[in-house]
Structures are given as structure tokens and as C-alpha cells.
C-alpha positions in Angstrom: -11.8 203.9 317.4 -13.0 200.8 319.0 -15.6 198.8 317.1 -18.5 197.3 319.0 -20.5 194.2 318.0 -24.1 194.8 317.2 -26.7 192.6 318.7 -28.7 190.4 316.3 -30.6 188.3 318.8 -33.8 189.5 317.0 -33.0 186.8 314.5 -33.2 184.0 317.0 -36.2 181.8 316.3 -36.1 182.4 312.6 -37.7 179.6 310.6 -35.2 177.3 309.1 -32.2 178.5 311.1 -31.6 176.9 314.5 -30.6 179.1 317.4 -27.5 177.0 317.7 -26.4 177.9 314.2 -27.3 181.6 314.7 -25.5 181.9 318.1 -22.4 180.2 316.6 -22.5 182.7 313.7 -22.8 185.6 316.1 -19.8 184.3 318.0 -17.8 184.2 314.7 -18.9 187.8 314.0 -17.7 188.8 317.5 -14.3 187.2 316.6 -14.0 189.5 313.6 -14.8 192.5 315.9 -12.2 191.4 318.4 -9.5 190.9 315.7 -10.3 194.2 314.0 -9.9 196.0 317.3 -6.6 194.3 318.1 -5.4 195.0 314.6 -6.2 198.7 314.9 -4.4 199.0 318.3 -1.3 197.2 316.9 -1.2 199.3 313.7 -1.4 202.5 315.8 1.4 201.3 318.0 3.6 200.7 315.0 2.8 204.1 313.6 3.5 205.8 316.9 6.9 204.0 317.1 7.8 204.9 313.5 7.7 201.2 312.4 5.6 201.7 309.3 8.4 200.5 307.0 8.5 197.0 308.6 7.2 193.6 307.5 5.0 193.5 310.6 3.2 196.7 309.5 2.9 195.5 305.9 1.3 192.2 306.9 -1.1 193.8 309.3 -2.1 196.4 306.7 -2.8 193.5 304.2 -4.9 191.8 306.9 -6.9 194.9 307.6 -9.3 194.4 304.7 -10.0 190.8 305.7 -11.0 191.7 309.3 -12.9 194.9 308.3 -15.0 193.2 305.6 -15.5 190.2 307.9 -17.3 192.6 310.3 -19.1 194.7 307.7 -20.3 191.8 305.5 -21.7 190.0 308.5 -23.5 193.1 309.6 -25.0 193.6 306.2 -26.0 189.9 306.1 -27.7 189.9 309.5 -29.4 193.2 308.9 -30.9 192.0 305.5 -32.6 189.1 307.3 -35.8 189.0 309.3 -36.8 186.4 311.9 -40.0 185.2 310.3 -41.1 182.2 312.3 -43.6 180.7 309.9 -41.2 180.0 307.0 -43.0 182.4 304.7 -40.9 185.4 304.0 -42.2 188.8 303.0 -42.1 189.3 299.2 -40.3 192.2 297.7 -42.5 195.3 297.2 -43.3 195.3 293.5 -43.8 199.1 293.7 -40.3 199.7 295.1 -37.4 201.3 293.3 -35.4 198.1 294.0 -37.9 195.9 292.2 -38.0 198.3 289.3 -34.2 198.2 289.1 -34.3 194.4 289.1 -36.8 194.3 286.2 -34.7 196.9 284.4 -31.5 194.9 284.7 -32.9 191.3 284.6 -36.1 191.5 282.6 -38.0 189.9 285.5 -37.6 189.1 289.2 -37.4 185.3 288.5 -34.3 185.8 286.3 -32.6 187.8 289.1 -33.5 185.3 291.8 -32.4 182.3 289.6 -29.0 183.9 289.1 -28.6 185.0 292.7 -29.4 181.5 294.1 -27.3 179.7 291.5 -24.3 181.9 292.3 -24.8 180.9 296.0 -25.0 177.2 295.0 -21.6 177.3 293.1 -18.9 175.2 294.6 -16.8 177.1 297.1 -17.1 179.4 300.1 -17.7 183.1 300.2 -20.5 185.6 299.7 -23.2 186.4 297.2 -23.8 190.1 296.9 -26.3 192.1 294.9 -24.4 195.3 294.1 -25.7 198.6 292.9 -23.5 200.8 290.8 -24.8 204.3 291.2 -22.6 205.5 288.2 -24.5 203.4 285.7 -27.6 202.5 287.7 -27.0 198.8 287.1 -27.4 195.9 289.5 -24.9 193.0 289.6 -25.1 189.7 291.4 -21.5 188.8 292.3 -19.5 186.0 293.9 -17.0 187.2 296.5 -14.7 184.4 297.6 -12.7 186.2 300.2 -13.8 189.1 302.4 -11.2 191.4 301.0 -11.0 190.5 297.3 -13.4 190.6 294.4 -15.6 193.5 295.4 -16.8 196.0 292.8 -15.1 199.3 293.4 -17.6 202.1 293.9 -20.5 199.7 293.9 -22.7 199.4 297.0 -23.9 196.1 298.5 -27.6 195.9 298.7 -28.2 192.2 299.6 -25.6 190.0 301.2 -25.8 186.2 301.6 -23.1 184.3 303.5 -22.3 181.0 301.9 -19.3 180.1 304.1 -20.0 176.7 305.7 -20.5 178.2 309.1 -23.7 179.8 307.8 -25.5 176.5 307.1 -23.6 173.3 307.9 -24.9 173.0 311.5 -28.4 172.8 310.2 -28.0 171.5 306.6 -24.8 169.7 306.4 -23.7 169.8 302.8 -27.1 170.7 301.5 -26.3 174.3 300.7 -29.3 174.7 298.4 -31.7 174.0 301.2 -30.0 176.8 303.2 -30.3 179.2 300.2 -34.0 178.5 300.0 -34.4 179.3 303.6 -32.3 182.5 303.3 -34.5 183.7 300.4 -37.5 183.5 302.7 -35.8 185.4 305.5 -34.8 188.5 303.4 -35.8 191.7 305.0 -36.7 193.5 301.7 -37.4 196.8 303.5 -33.7 196.9 304.7 -32.5 196.0 301.3 -34.6 198.7 299.6 -33.3 201.4 302.1 -29.8 200.6 301.0 -30.7 201.5 297.5 -31.9 205.0 298.6 
């Protein structure tokens, strides 16, 4: 079951993110794909050889979540962005189910956005994820420091923002808040709304 990298060249030319930054980010994503494929091959070899009760197998199994989520989170991130070239992103559809959920959970859109952006601005590296819990119908903005730790079990990621340094330092240095403002204008709300369905 070989994983193939998806092509996100449609994001090239996006206002506020240089092509150099995006191409470097795509290369990093390809690295996760490559490592995931190598990991799957090696784990299958160990299984085939009956070496599942070994330290090698245990360490590779522990590593699996890191590589898998490194792939998936990047795909969700790239797919919930659009390549607007004028710097004015499309606003969320105020008639959508997602917007109504945000109002239901946060009282107004501004409260949700303030929390989401401020989580991203916290010190550290990781991801900011808007999760939907279908069991309760609630939305949660969450900080995930490592790819494989801190996720909400059973909740589905609707909006993903990468706040590892590679996602902004080429263009913004240590001005993470400037990157966050650009990201918010590049959100593809249609893609995010489809994830709620």
C-alpha cells in the first residue's frame, strides 16, 4: 500500500506566501510520504520474518503515527487553503452549517477566530486544528504540538493550520502573527465546510 504525494502546485502564487516557501513545504511533505512508505515496507518485512517481538518493530510502530499524521495533516492543511492572489480571502459562508456551528459554540465568529489565531500565536511549534466532535456536535480549537500526540479521539479535523517554523520563517522570520493573518485570508472555506458534511 504505497502512498503517493498529492500535487499542490495550485497554491503557487498565493498572496502572502512565496513560491520558495511553498515549494520547500511541498518537499518536506514529500519527505513524510517517503518515510511513511519506507516504514510500511520495513514493518511488513519484520512481520513476514516473525520479528514483531523486537525492539526494532516496537520503535517503528511508535514512529508510524508521526509519519502518518505528518502526511495527513499536511494534506489537510494544503487542501484547506486557496491560492488567492489579491490578498483578500473569501469569507466564510454565513448560511453554511459550519458558520452556524461556530456561532452555536463560540457565540460569534469573531470569538472563534480570536481563539484560533491566538492558539497559533502561542510559543512553540505544531498545529492549530478546528475539530468537530460528531458525538456532541461541538467544535474545539486545539493545539497539537507533535503530529502523533494531542489529537481528540473520535473528533474530525475541519481546519488545519501549520505553525511549525517551516510554514512561515522563509517569508516572515519570527513574525508568526503576520503568517497567521495571511493564512486566515487563504482559507478555502468551501473545503472546510465539506469536511463538516
